[in-house]
C-alpha positions in Angstrom: -0.1 -0.3 -0.1 2.3 2.5 -1.1 1.6 6.1 0.3 3.4 8.4 -1.9 3.0 12.4 -1.3 -0.2 11.7 0.1 -1.3 14.5 2.1 -2.0 14.3 5.9 -3.3 17.4 8.2 -0.8 16.3 10.5 3.0 16.0 10.9 4.4 12.4 9.2 8.0 11.0 9.8 8.4 9.4 6.0 11.2 7.5 5.3 11.9 9.1 2.1 12.9 12.7 2.8 11.3 15.0 1.3 7.9 13.9 2.4 8.5 13.8 5.8 7.4 16.6 8.4 9.8 15.1 10.8 13.5 16.8 11.3 16.0 14.8 9.4 17.7 13.3 12.6 13.9 11.2 12.7 14.1 8.3 10.8 12.0 5.2 9.5 13.3 2.7 8.1 12.1 -1.3 7.2 15.0 -3.5 7.1 15.7 -6.9 6.7 18.6 -9.4 5.0 19.3 -9.6 2.0 21.4 -12.0 -0.6 24.2 -11.1 -2.6 22.5 -9.3 -5.3 20.8 -7.0 -2.7 18.0 -8.4 -2.8 15.5 -10.7 -0.5 16.4 -14.4 -0.2 14.2 -16.8 -2.7 14.2 -20.6 -2.5 12.1 -23.0 -5.2 8.7 -22.3 -3.7 9.1 -19.2 -1.5 10.2 -15.1 -0.8 11.9 -15.2 2.2 12.1 -11.7 4.4 14.8 -12.9 6.5 15.3 -10.6 9.8 12.4 -7.9 8.9 11.9 -5.4 11.5 11.8 -2.1 11.4 13.9 0.4 12.6 12.3 4.4 14.6 15.1 6.8 15.2 12.8 9.2 17.1 12.4 8.7 21.2 9.0 10.5 21.5 7.0 7.8 18.5 10.0 5.0 20.4 7.7 5.9 23.8 4.1 5.2 22.4 5.3 2.6 20.6 6.4 0.8 23.7 3.6 2.2 25.7 1.6 -0.3 22.9 0.0 2.9 21.8 1.4 2.7 18.1 1.7 -0.5 15.9 4.0 -1.2 12.8 2.5 -2.9 9.7 4.2 -4.4 7.0 1.6 -4.7 3.8 2.6 -7.1 0.5 0.8 -6.8 -2.7 0.4 -7.8 -5.9 -2.5 -6.4 -7.9 -2.0 -9.5 -11.2 -2.8 -12.2 -8.6 -5.0 -9.8 -6.1 -2.8 -11.2 -3.2 -2.7 -8.5 -0.5 -1.9 -9.4 3.4 -1.2 -7.4 6.4 1.9 -8.9 8.9 2.6 -6.9 12.0 6.4 -6.1 12.6 8.2 -4.9 15.7 11.7 -3.9 16.4 12.5 -7.4 17.1 14.2 -9.5 13.4 11.4 -11.8 12.8 11.2 -13.7 9.0 8.5 -14.0 6.8 7.9 -16.6 4.3 5.6 -16.1 0.9 4.9 -18.5 -1.9 6.0 -17.3 -5.2 2.9 -19.3 -6.6 0.6 -16.8 -5.5 2.9 -13.7 -6.6 2.2 -12.7 -10.2 4.3 -9.1 -12.1 4.7 -6.1 -9.8 5.1 -6.7 -5.9 4.9 -4.3 -3.6 6.2 -3.9 0.1 5.5 -0.9 2.1 5.9 -0.7 6.0 3.5 2.2 8.2 3.3 3.2 11.9 -0.7 3.9 12.9 -1.9 4.5 16.2 -3.4 2.1 18.1 -6.1 4.2 20.1 -6.8 8.1 19.9 -3.6 9.9 21.1 -5.0 13.4 22.2 -2.5 16.5 22.4 0.0 14.6 20.6 3.7 16.9 19.2 7.0 15.6 19.0 10.4 17.7 19.3 11.6 16.8 16.0 8.5 18.2 14.2 9.7 20.7 11.5 9.5 24.2 12.4 5.7 25.0 10.9 4.3 22.6 13.2 6.8 22.3 16.6 4.1 24.9 18.5 1.2 22.5 17.5 -0.8 19.7 19.2 -2.6 17.1 17.3 -5.0 14.3 17.9 -4.4 11.1 16.4 -7.6 9.2 15.8 -6.5 5.4 16.2 -5.9 3.9 12.8 -4.4 7.1 11.9 -0.6 6.5 10.0 1.8 8.2 12.0 5.1 6.7 9.4 6.1 5.7 6.3 8.3 3.5 4.1 7.0 3.1 0.8 9.4 -0.1 0.3 10.1 -1.1 -2.7 8.6 -3.2 -5.8 9.9 -6.3 -7.3 8.6 -8.8 -10.3 8.0 -12.0 -10.2 8.5 -13.6 -13.9 6.8 -16.9 -14.6 8.4 -19.5 -16.2 6.0 -19.5 -19.3 6.5 -23.4 -20.3 5.8 -24.2 -17.0 2.9 -21.4 -16.5 1.7 -23.0 -19.7 2.6 -26.6 -19.9 -0.4 -28.3 -19.0 -3.3 -25.1 -20.5 -2.5 -25.6 -23.8 -3.8 -29.2 -23.7 -7.2 -27.4 -23.9 -8.9 -24.9 -27.1 -11.9 -23.0 -26.1 -14.5 -23.1 -28.7 -18.3 -22.3 -29.7 -20.7 -24.5 -29.8 -24.9 -23.5 -31.6 -26.4 -26.8 -28.7 -28.3 -25.5 -25.3 -27.8 -22.1 -24.0 -26.6 -22.7 -21.0 -23.8 -25.7 -20.8 -20.6 -26.3 -21.3 -19.6 -29.6 -22.9 -16.2 -31.3 -24.0 -14.7 -33.8 -26.4 -11.6 -35.7 -25.4 -9.5 -35.1 -28.8 -6.1 -37.0 -29.6 -3.7 -34.5 -29.4 -5.8 -31.7 -27.1 -9.3 -32.0 -25.2 -11.8 -29.4 -26.9 -13.6 -27.5 -24.0 -17.0 -25.6 -26.0 -19.1 -23.2 -24.5 -22.7 -21.3 -25.7 -21.6 -18.0 -28.0 -22.7 -15.7 -25.5 -20.6 -17.4 -22.6 -17.4 -17.7 -25.5 -17.3 -13.8 -25.5 -17.5 -13.5 -22.0 -14.5 -16.1 -21.8 -12.4 -14.6 -24.5 -13.0 -11.3 -22.9 -11.2 -12.1 -19.9 -8.6 -14.8 -20.8 -5.7 -12.8 -20.5 -6.5 -11.1 -17.2 -4.3 -12.7 -14.9 -6.5 -11.9 -12.1 -8.9 -14.7 -13.3 -7.1 -17.5 -14.2 -7.2 -19.4 -11.2 -11.4 -18.4 -11.0 -11.5 -20.0 -15.2 -9.7 -22.8 -14.2 -11.2 -24.0 -11.4 -14.7 -23.7 -13.4 -13.8 -25.0 -16.8 -10.1 -26.7 -16.7 -10.4 -28.7 -13.6 -13.5 -30.9 -14.0 -13.3 -31.1 -17.0 -9.8 -33.2 -17.1 -10.7 -35.0 -14.3 -13.8 -36.3 -16.1 -11.1 -36.6 -18.9 -8.9 -38.6 -16.6 -12.1 -40.7 -15.3 -12.6 -42.2 -18.8 -9.1 -42.8 -19.6 -9.4 -44.8 -16.4 -12.0 -47.0 -17.2 -10.0 -48.1 -19.9 -7.3 -49.4 -17.6 -7.7 -53.4 -18.5 -6.5 -51.9 -21.6 -3.2 -50.3 -21.0 -0.3 -52.0 -20.4 2.0 -49.3 -19.5 1.5 -45.2 -19.5 3.3 -44.5 -22.7 -0.3 -46.9 -24.2 -2.0 -43.8 -23.1 -0.2 -40.9 -24.1 0.1 -43.5 -27.8 -3.8 -42.6 -27.5 -4.3 -39.3 -26.2 -1.4 -37.0 -26.9 -1.8 -34.5 -24.5 -1.3 -37.0 -21.7 2.5 -36.6 -22.3 1.9 -33.0 -20.3 -0.2 -34.5 -17.5 3.6 -36.9 -17.1 5.9 -34.2 -17.8 3.6 -31.7 -14.9 3.7 -34.5 -12.3 7.1 -35.2 -12.2 7.6 -31.7 -12.3 5.7 -31.2 -9.3 6.0 -33.8 -7.1 9.7 -35.5 -8.6 8.6 -38.8 -9.8 7.5 -40.5 -12.4 3.6 -41.2 -12.9 3.3 -44.8 -13.6 0.3 -46.7 -14.0 -0.6 -48.2 -11.3 0.2 -43.8 -9.3 -2.3 -43.2 -12.1 -5.1 -45.7 -11.6 -4.5 -44.7 -7.6 -5.1 -41.5 -7.9 -8.7 -39.3 -7.6 -9.0 -37.2 -10.9 -9.6 -34.3 -8.7 -7.4 -34.3 -6.6 -4.6 -34.3 -9.7 -6.4 -32.4 -11.4 -6.3 -29.7 -8.9 -2.6 -30.3 -8.3 -1.7 -30.3 -12.2 -3.6 -26.9 -12.5 -1.9 -24.9 -10.1 -4.4 -25.9 -7.0 -7.0 -23.4 -8.9 -9.6 -24.4 -6.8 -8.6 -22.9 -3.4 -6.6 -20.5 -4.8 -10.0 -19.4 -7.0 -11.8 -19.0 -3.5 -8.7 -17.0 -2.3 -8.8 -14.5 -5.4 -12.7 -13.9 -4.5 -11.7 -13.2 -0.9 -9.0 -10.8 -1.9 -10.9 -8.8 -4.4 -14.0 -8.2 -1.7 -11.0 -7.2 0.9 -9.7 -5.4 -1.8 -13.4 -3.3 -3.0 -14.1 -3.1 1.1 -10.6 -0.5 1.4 -11.3 0.9 -1.9 -15.1 1.7 -0.3 -13.8 2.8 2.4 -11.4 5.0 1.3 -13.7 6.6 -1.0 -16.1 6.9 1.7 -13.0 8.8 3.9 -12.5 11.2 1.1 
């Protein structure tokens, strides 16, 4: 949540000196351990904000913090994936882990100190000259100090991201107006939608924030049904290669499974796997991620409505 150059009716301690209304000897800073490239620490699955904490150099504010009258909040948000989380942090280092698959494209990390209760007659020896003679009422949740932090970009490997999705094609049909159909072909799975709904799909298919929702209501149920259709012919096959010979798209299923689990998919393993569970695993666990996306969407809507009312 970048505050930027928003104007407040009381002094603000800002990490950006040009925007701060405190003297230069007062500072507020978000701090974490960096790797050799002066960036955050990453693993295959996580971004790690190691030893993250704030450093506050202002005695009056620090006294308020020790009295629990103010708190510090860390905000991590990604508009492309609708990810937004708020973490309470302190002057004592902690580690925060974020799943990389919950982020996509630009990610913003920022921190601010806010009032944990109403603070009356607030003044500070480090106010700039224009405010030195004044006292202020700070209401609960008012922001007092800001570090707009930093932004970074999460690059998604397009081949890995599209590996399973590429086995599907979507087209229109002229049958029932409100029913989705599928056809399990040799090289791909064709999904057809009525014209009205195909147009809706076409208009949002390149919007990242809707991916999990579309995958969960279209791709996962169809893939699950196709896998069950193959299992119903289980006795006809002696190996996974025979399945791939009949349905070439199944090769992508095997590659995706090995990428995620680090083990090859054999015939027995495939038969014992629940098709719905396997489909979710292969398609970004989109069913649960879609619920998370919807929840974040409505939270953001409520916050935007709240900010509009405040204005």
